[in-house]
N, C-alpha and C positions, 0 to 999 in steps of 0.2 A: 505327365512324363514326356510326351512328344514335344513339348516346348523347351526341353532341356537341350543344351548344345551337344553336338556330336563331333568327336575328333577322329580323323582317319589318317593312317600312316601310309602314305603312298610312296615313300622312299626312306632310305637310311634306317630301315628296320631290319635288324640282324645283319646289317652290312654298313660300311662306312661311306657309301656314296649314294647319289640320287636323292638327297634330302628334299622332302616335300610332305608337308603336313596340312591337311584341310580341316578347318573349323566351320561347322554349319550351325547357325543360330538364327531363330526367328525368320526362317525362309531365305537367309542370305548365306553366302559362302565366301570365305577368304582362304588364301594359301599363305603358309609360312614357308618360303623358299620354293624353288622349282629347279632342282639340280640335275645334272647329268650323271647317269650310272657309269661307273668305271669298274675295273676288275676283270672278271672272266668274260669271255665272249657271250655267254648266256645272259649275264647281267647287262652287258652293253647293248645287246639286241633289244632290250626294253626301250632304249632311246628312239628306236625306229618304229616302235608300235604305237598305237593310239593311246592317249591318256585314258586312265580308268574313270574319267569323269569328262563332262562336256566343258571345254574351256570357255564357251560362251556364257556359262552360268556362274562364272567366278566374278565376284564383285571387285575384289582387290587382291593384290599380292604384296607381302611384306618380305623384304630380303634381309637376312641376318648379315651377310657379307658377300663379297664378290667372287670367292673361289668357285670354280666351275662345277664342283659337286653340289653347290648350293644355288647357282644362278644359270648353269649351262643350258637348261631347257626353256628358259624364258622366251627366247626367240621362237621356239616351236609353239609355245603357248599362245603367243601373239599370232603366229602364222595360222593356228587352228581356230582363231576367233576371239581370243581374249582381248577386250578393249578397255579394261579398267585401269586404275592408277597402280603404279608400282612404287611402293614407299621404301626408301633406303636413306642412309646417311649420305652426306655430300661426298666423302671419299669413296664410298661404295659405288655411287653413281659414276664418279670419274673413272674408277677402275673398270667398271662394266663397259664404259665407252671404248676401252681398248681390248678388254678380255673377250667380250662376246663377238665382235667382228673377227678377232684372231681365231676364236673357236670355229666360226663359220668358214674362214679361209682354210683352216686345217682340214675340216670335213670335206670341203669341195676338192681340195688337192688330193686327199687320200682316196676319196670316192672315184675321182678321175683315174688314179692309178689302179684301183681295184677293178674298175670297169674294163680297162685295157686287158687285165688278166682274165676277167670273166669272159670277154669276147673271144679270146684265144681258146678258152676251155668250153665254149658253147653254153655258158651260163647266162642267166638274165642280168640285165644291168640294174644297179641300185641308184637311188637318188640320195643326196645329202639330207640330213635331218632338217636342216634349214639353211638359208642362204645369207649372204652378207646383207642383202636388203632387209631380210627378216630381223637380223640383229640390229640394224639401224632403226627400224620401226620400233623395236622393243625399247631402245634407249629413249625414244621420244615420249614414252609413257611413264618414265621415271619421275618421281616427285621427291625432292630433297626434304629430309626430315631431321630435325635437331634432336640430339639426345635429351631426354627428360620432358619433351613436349608431348602432351596428349593430342592424338589425332583420331578422327573417325575413319575407320576402314570401310564400314557399311552400317546401315541402321541397326542399332543394338550391339555393335561391336566397335570398341575403341582400343587404342594401344598407345604405348610409348616405348622408347628404346633406351637401353642402358649399355654402357661400354662393356664389351666381352673380353677385351685384352688379347684377342687372337690375331688380328690383322688390322691394318689401317682401315678404319671405318667399321670394324666388326661390332655387332650389337646382339644383346639378348633382348627378347621381346616380352614385355609385360602386356597381357591381353585381358580385357574384361568382356565377357559375353553375357547376354541377358539370362538370368536365372529366374526361379519362381518367386523368390522374395528379395533377393539382392543379386548383383552381378557375380558370376563365377570367375574367379581370378586364376589365370594360367600363366606360368612363366616358361618360355622357351629359351633354353640356355644359349642356343646356337653353339658354335664351337668356342670353347673356353681356352684362353691362353694360360701358359704356365707362369709360375713366379719367376722373377728375374729375367723376363724377356727383354731383348736388347732395345726394341723400338716402341714397345707398348706398355702401358701401366697395367696394374692388376684388375681383374674383372670386378664389377660392382652390380648390385641390384637390391631391391627392397627385401624385407622379410615378410613371412606370413602369406601362405598360398593355399588355394584349394587343390591345385594340381601343378606338377612340374614335369616338363619334357626336357631331359638332359642328355647331353652327349656322353658316350662311354668309350671313346676310341682307345684310350690307354687305361681303362679301368683295372686291368690286371698288372699294370706296370708300376714299379716303385723305383724311380730314378734316384740316384744319389743327389744330394742337394746341388742344384745348378747355380753356381755363382759366375759372375763375369770372368773372374780369373781362371776358374776351373774350365769353363767352356773354351776360352782362348788357349789354355794350356793343352787341352785335348786336340784342338784343331792344329796347333803347332806341331804336336807329336805326329799326327797323321800326315801332315805335309812333309815333314822331315823324313819320315819313313818311306814316302812315295818318291822322293827325289832320285832321279836316274838321268844320267846325261842324255840318253836317247829316249826318255819316257815322257809320260804325261799323267797328270792327275785329273781324272774326269769326275765332276760332281753333278749328277742328275739332280736338279733342284726345281722346286716350284718357282715360277717366274716372278711371282708377286710376294714380296717381303722376305721369303727365305733367301733368295738370291741377294737381296740388298743387305741382309744381316751378315751373310757370309763374306760379302765384299767388304763391308765395314771392318769386320774382325781381321781379315787377311791384310788389308792395308794398314791397320793399326799394328799388327805384328811386324810388318816390314818397316814402318816408321820408327818403331821402338828398337829395331835391330834384332828382334827375336827370330826373324826369318830373313834369309838373304833375298834380295829382290829377284823376282822372276815375272814373266808375262802372265797376267791374269786376263783371260778373255771371257766376256759375257756373250755367249753364242745363242742369243734368243731375241728376236725382234720384239716379242711381247715383253720380255724383261727390260729391254731398252725403253720401251714406251712407258712401262710401269714405273721405271726409275725416274722418268720425268715428272710423274705424278707425285712420287715420294719427295722429289726435290721441292715441289711446290708446297708440300705440307711439312717440310723439315722442321720448321720452327715449333710445330705443335707436337713433335715426336720426341720421346726420350732419346738422347744421344743423336739428335738431328744434326748437330755440328760435325760429328765424326762421319756421318753418312755423306754430308756434302764434301768433306775432304776426300773421302773414298772415290766419289764420282770424278773428282778432279785429279786424281793421282796419275802420274806419268806411267805407272806400271799397269794401268787398267785400259783395256781396249774393248770396245763394243763392235760386234759385227752386225751388219744389217742385211746386205744382199746375200743371195745364195752363193755368188761367186766368192765373196769374202769368207763365208762359212766353209765352203769346200776347200779353200786355200789352206785351212788349218791342218788338213791331212798332210801337207808338205812341210809343216813347221819342224825345225830342228832345235834341239836343246830342250831342257825340261820346261814345261809350262803347265798352267792350270786352266782348265776349261769348265765353266759353269754353264749348264745348258738345260733347257726344259725338254721333256716333262719329268717331274720328280719321280714318277713311277715307271719311267722308261717306255711308256706306251705310245708316244707320238712325238713329233717335233724333231729338232736337230740332234738331240742326244742319241737318237737311234743311229744316225749316220756316224757319229763319233764312236759309238760302241762297236759298230761293224768294223771300224778301222782299227780299234785298239783291243777289243776283248781277247783276241787270240795271242796277244803279245805279253810276254812275261815282264817287260819293263813298264807296263802300265798299271795304274791303280784306279779302281772305281770306288768312290766314297759315297755311300748312301746316307742321306741326311734327313730323310722324311719317311712318313708312313708308306708302306708298300702293301697295297690291297691284294687279297688272294687272287691268283690267276694272272697277275701282271708280270711282265718281264723283270721288273725290279724285285718282286717277291721271289721269283725263281733264283735270281742271282743272290739275294739275301739268304735264301735257304741252302745255298751251296751247290747249285746245279753245275755239273762239270761240262755240260754241253747244252747249248740253247739253239733254237731255230729262229731266224729273223728273215722275213720275206722269202720263206722256203729254203733258206740257206742254213746249213749246219755250221755252227761256230764252236770250236773248243774254247772253253774259258780258261785261259792261262793267266790273265790279269789278276792281281790281288783284289779281292772284294772286301771292302771294309765298311763298317757301319758306325755312325756317330749320331746318337739320339739326342744330344744336348741342344740341338737347334729346333727341336720339335715346336710347332706352334700350338700344340695341345697340352693341356694339363695332364699330369699323370694321376694314378689312382688316389694317392693321399690328397693331392690338390683338389681333385673332383669331390672327394668326400668332405673336405673342409669347406669347399664352395657351397655344398648343399646344407651343411650344418649352419652356415651363416644365413641361409634363406629360411630356416625353420621359424615357426611351425608350418608343416604341410598337413592339412587335415585329410586330404584324399590320397591320390596316387602319384608316385614318381615313375614316369615312363622312361625306360633306359633305351636310347636310340643311338644311331651313329656309332655302332661298334659290332665287332664279330663276336661269336658265341663265347669264346674264352674271355674276352675283355668284359663282356656283360656280366658273366658269372663272377669275375673278379670284383667288379664294382658292387654287385649284389652283396657279396661278403663284407665289403667295406662299409656299406650302408646299413648293415643289420642292426647296429647299435642305435641308429636314428629312427628307423621305421620297421614295423613288422613285415615279414617276408611277403605276405599276401598283398601288400600295398606297393611292392616293387615289381613292376610289370615290364616284360620284354615283349613288345608288340610284334606280331608277324606283319609281313608286307601286305598292305591294303586292309589290315584289320581296323574295325571301327569300334568306338566306345562312347556310350552315352554318359555324360558327366553331370553329377550334382555336386553339392559342396563337400561331400564326404566319400563318395564312391564313384567308381568308373566301371560300368557294366558293358561287357563286350556284346556287340550286336551280331548275332550269328545269322547268316543268310545262306541257306543250303543252295540257293540258285546261283550264287556268285562263284565263278570259277577262278581259282588263284592264278595270277599271272605267272608265278613261278612256284614250283615245288619248294617248300621250306628248306629241304635238304640241298637245294641248289644255291641258296642265298648265302653270300659270304664265304663260298668255298670254290676250289678249282672245279672245272667242269669237264665234259667229255672232250672238248677241244684240247685242253691241257693234257688229258690222258692220252689222246691220240698223238699229239706231238711227242710226248714222252715215249710212246710205243715206237714211233718211227726212229727216235734216237737210239732206243734199246736194240732195235733190229739192226740198224747200221753198226752199232758197237759189236753186236754178236757176229755179224758177217765179217767185220774188220778183224776180229780175233781168230777167225778160221785160218788154218794153216795153208790151205791150197784151194784150188777150184772145186775139187771133190768135196771138201769139207763145207765150202760155202753152199754148194748145191744141196747138201744134206740139210743145212739150216733152213734153206728156202722150202725144201720138200716138207719138213716138219711143220713149218708155218702153214703151208697149203693144206696139209692134213688136218691141222687144228681148225682151220676155217671151214673145211668141208664137214668136220664133225659137228659144227654148230648147226 
């Protein structure tokens, strides 16, 4: 029994970020992904804590793709002692060369700002999760891997990659680990792309598995059939509705691929006369550098010619310097700004939102997944007031959502993907999804597998695998990093910010100073009663 492989879910378990799965076999350890946690502050704080394993004991790392929630902690892994190879497709390596240094830069910049505030408040200074140097060292350990080629990750563990259709270079991982009579075959889906994605083909992988680890981000969602015409028609309608002589359309967007897809469709709509020309500004240095990589791979992409035309369009402008970005606040006339980050948690979009959220002539179009606890999720859920850097902002801008650009398969597409991989003799682990999405996917898969073989692993849970079963390893001595109730949900930080906004609203409604004093007295009495 002890010779059977063990899988441990160190991230993307009941949440959509922090993807990191460990496979231990014959005394060796490998990781599938090493992503950064996003979402609530409680989850993001995991990024600063020690890994729940010793990075020096990891033989190899396999990356499914370059998105930060799958690759963002790789520099920290290297910083903490990991010296093994990092296997990934060539586009993933190229994208990581710009994304990981960008992540380090953002951390260093934001920590510097935080420490200035902490110094004024008499609080301890914090250090970035990793530095630019750590990111550069991580890239040096990356090894380009071709789709379909078998590679040895460690003695007794081999793998090959299959196109996942999610992002330039994205892959599913076929892995074989030593079993008692024959290797145990595990398929890690990675993030799976939807049908009819603009730049990527449909996912592919072999059939017949012992176990499958699959994403469930949109397991409860059933989108209408997404066609090229329908997607562009929906985008055109949103742009037309947003047009205001003194306004702007702000699109928080993931810098890698989502931005390029939007740009291609916007330019196409202008070229065909379906939209009047207007300035389109890509306000993200990362998106600019990623676009250069997309340009180099354009011939291998679906609609690569359209993408090249979009990059060359006279209506498109890329900002690079901080000064160019800040000058956007002075622009007159309707314009479109596409800026990272997609969940509104960092980067230049936060500056744009501070400048526009309180204006009725502005529209914010959300085009990607918004994790629980993020500013994007609060706006998506209709928050009338938000707080940014300690400042209260009334949300007067129109908040719109357009899900047709999602890089993730929806519920029916996920179920179809799994059916094409059958038979699965053992367990399907549903990861990379919040509770509602996982339960939605479970219902969709009920016709393919019995319920006891559909498992929703907790954060840091371990399972010993044979060809037909996955037995959870219970360790009473192990202390969970997070209470399961905190994973994939808003946290006390969100509740506290909400309370502050409620207090300000209540005081604001008070008729005079006497009424305001009464509100404050009642609050003090409530605190004293505790």
